[in-house]
C-alpha positions as CSV (number, residue, x, y, z in Angstrom):
1,M,-1.5,11.8,0.2
2,K,-2.6,9.7,-2.8
3,T,-3.3,6.1,-1.9
4,F,-3.3,3.2,-4.4
5,Q,-4.6,-0.3,-3.5
6,T,-2.4,-2.2,-6.0
7,L,0.6,-1.7,-8.3
8,Q,-1.7,-2.1,-11.3
9,E,-3.8,0.7,-10.1
10,L,-0.7,3.0,-9.9
11,A,0.6,1.6,-13.3
12,A,-2.7,2.9,-14.9
13,C,-1.5,6.4,-14.2
14,V,1.5,6.4,-16.6
15,G,1.7,9.8,-18.3
16,Q,0.1,11.6,-15.4
17,T,1.3,13.8,-12.6
18,V,0.2,11.5,-9.8
19,A,0.9,13.5,-6.7
20,V,2.5,16.6,-5.1
21,S,4.2,16.2,-1.8
22,P,3.8,18.6,1.2
23,W,6.3,21.3,1.6
24,T,9.5,20.6,3.7
25,E,11.9,23.2,5.0
26,I,15.6,23.0,4.4
27,T,17.5,23.9,7.6
28,Q,21.1,24.8,8.2
29,E,21.3,21.9,10.6
30,Q,20.4,19.5,7.7
31,V,22.9,21.1,5.4
32,N,25.7,20.8,8.1
33,M,24.8,17.2,8.8
34,F,24.8,16.4,5.1
35,A,28.3,18.1,4.8
36,E,29.5,15.9,7.7
37,A,28.1,12.7,6.2
38,T,29.5,13.3,2.7
39,G,32.7,15.3,3.4
40,D,31.5,18.2,1.2
41,H,32.3,21.2,3.3
42,Q,32.2,23.8,0.6
43,W,31.7,27.3,2.1
44,I,28.5,28.0,0.0
45,H,26.8,25.4,2.1
46,I,28.3,25.7,5.6
47,D,29.9,29.1,6.2
48,V,26.8,31.2,6.8
49,E,28.6,34.6,6.9
50,K,30.7,34.0,3.9
51,A,27.7,32.6,2.0
52,K,25.7,35.8,2.7
53,A,28.3,37.7,0.7
54,G,28.5,35.0,-2.0
55,P,26.7,34.6,-5.3
56,F,23.4,33.3,-3.8
57,G,23.2,35.7,-0.8
58,A,22.8,32.9,1.6
59,P,24.0,29.4,2.3
60,I,22.5,26.8,-0.1
61,A,21.7,23.2,0.2
62,H,24.0,20.7,-1.6
63,G,22.5,19.6,-4.9
64,F,22.8,16.0,-3.7
65,L,21.0,16.9,-0.4
66,T,18.1,18.1,-2.5
67,L,18.2,14.9,-4.6
68,S,18.3,12.8,-1.5
69,L,14.9,14.1,-0.4
70,I,13.2,12.1,-3.2
71,P,12.3,9.2,-0.8
72,K,11.0,11.6,1.8
73,L,9.0,13.6,-0.7
74,S,7.7,10.4,-2.4
75,Q,6.7,8.7,0.8
76,S,4.7,11.8,1.9
77,A,2.9,12.0,-1.4
78,I,1.9,8.4,-2.3
79,K,1.1,5.2,-0.6
80,I,0.6,1.7,-2.1
81,E,-1.4,-0.6,0.2
82,D,-0.7,-4.0,-1.4
83,V,3.2,-3.8,-1.3
84,R,5.6,-5.6,1.0
85,M,8.7,-3.7,0.0
86,G,9.9,-0.9,-2.1
87,V,13.5,-0.1,-3.2
88,N,15.4,2.7,-4.9
89,Y,16.7,1.2,-8.2
90,G,18.6,4.3,-9.3
91,L,18.4,7.3,-11.6
92,N,18.4,7.9,-15.3
93,K,18.8,11.7,-15.4
94,V,19.4,14.4,-12.8
95,R,19.7,18.2,-13.2
96,F,20.2,20.8,-10.5
97,T,18.5,23.8,-12.2
98,S,18.4,26.4,-9.4
99,P,19.8,26.8,-5.9
100,V,17.9,26.0,-2.7
101,P,18.8,28.6,-0.1
102,V,18.7,27.5,3.5
103,G,15.3,28.3,5.0
104,S,13.6,27.5,1.7
105,K,10.7,25.1,1.5
106,V,10.6,22.5,-1.3
107,R,8.1,19.9,-2.5
108,G,8.1,17.2,-5.2
109,H,5.8,16.9,-8.2
110,M,5.7,13.2,-9.2
111,K,4.9,12.3,-12.8
112,L,4.8,8.6,-13.6
113,L,6.7,8.0,-16.9
114,D,6.7,4.2,-17.1
115,A,5.6,1.0,-15.3
116,V,6.9,-2.4,-16.2
117,A,6.6,-5.9,-14.6
118,I,9.8,-7.3,-13.1
119,D,10.9,-10.7,-11.8
120,G,10.0,-11.4,-8.2
121,N,6.3,-10.4,-8.4
122,G,7.0,-6.7,-8.7
123,M,6.9,-3.7,-10.9
124,Q,9.5,-1.0,-11.8
125,F,8.2,2.6,-11.9
126,T,10.0,5.4,-13.7
127,W,9.2,8.8,-12.1
128,E,9.9,12.3,-13.2
129,M,10.4,14.2,-9.9
130,K,10.5,17.9,-10.1
131,I,11.6,19.5,-6.9
132,E,10.0,22.9,-6.6
133,R,11.2,25.7,-4.3
134,E,8.5,27.8,-2.8
135,G,8.4,31.2,-4.5
136,S,10.6,30.2,-7.5
137,E,9.3,29.7,-11.0
138,K,12.1,27.3,-11.9
139,P,12.4,23.9,-10.3
140,S,15.5,23.3,-8.2
141,C,16.0,19.7,-9.3
142,I,14.6,17.5,-12.0
143,A,15.3,13.8,-11.7
144,E,14.2,10.7,-13.4
145,S,14.0,8.2,-10.6
146,L,13.5,4.4,-10.7
147,A,11.7,2.6,-7.9
148,R,10.9,-1.1,-7.6
149,Y,7.9,-2.4,-5.6
150,Y,7.2,-6.0,-4.6
151,V,4.0,-7.6,-3.4
């Protein structure tokens, strides 16, 4: 984990890959719970036997499940000491570039694209998050994520 003392210390890293998260495994239980929470019960995610005969040879995680891992991956990769609160401010771009079969491990590569001061004694950071699947040359998801931190 990469630790920063202040927002300004992190902001000095614009243009750099700041951190890479640890690997996290995608389980069928996660996929099933995500399907329940979102109402997306498409067979390629939850019908294990049918998915084995489908186009990916196994059930795959929902693209939005992969995307929703950004906070977990980020929090396991960086820490900012002098911050009282951080919030997800949204996304500029998202692409799901390759599937994530159940049982795969993924991790996030965090590149800091921009850092700007905002009202309320804080900063907004724009991150390029590439979610890599272990053993795959192509990332599974590339997203431009916005986070706001307040001191």
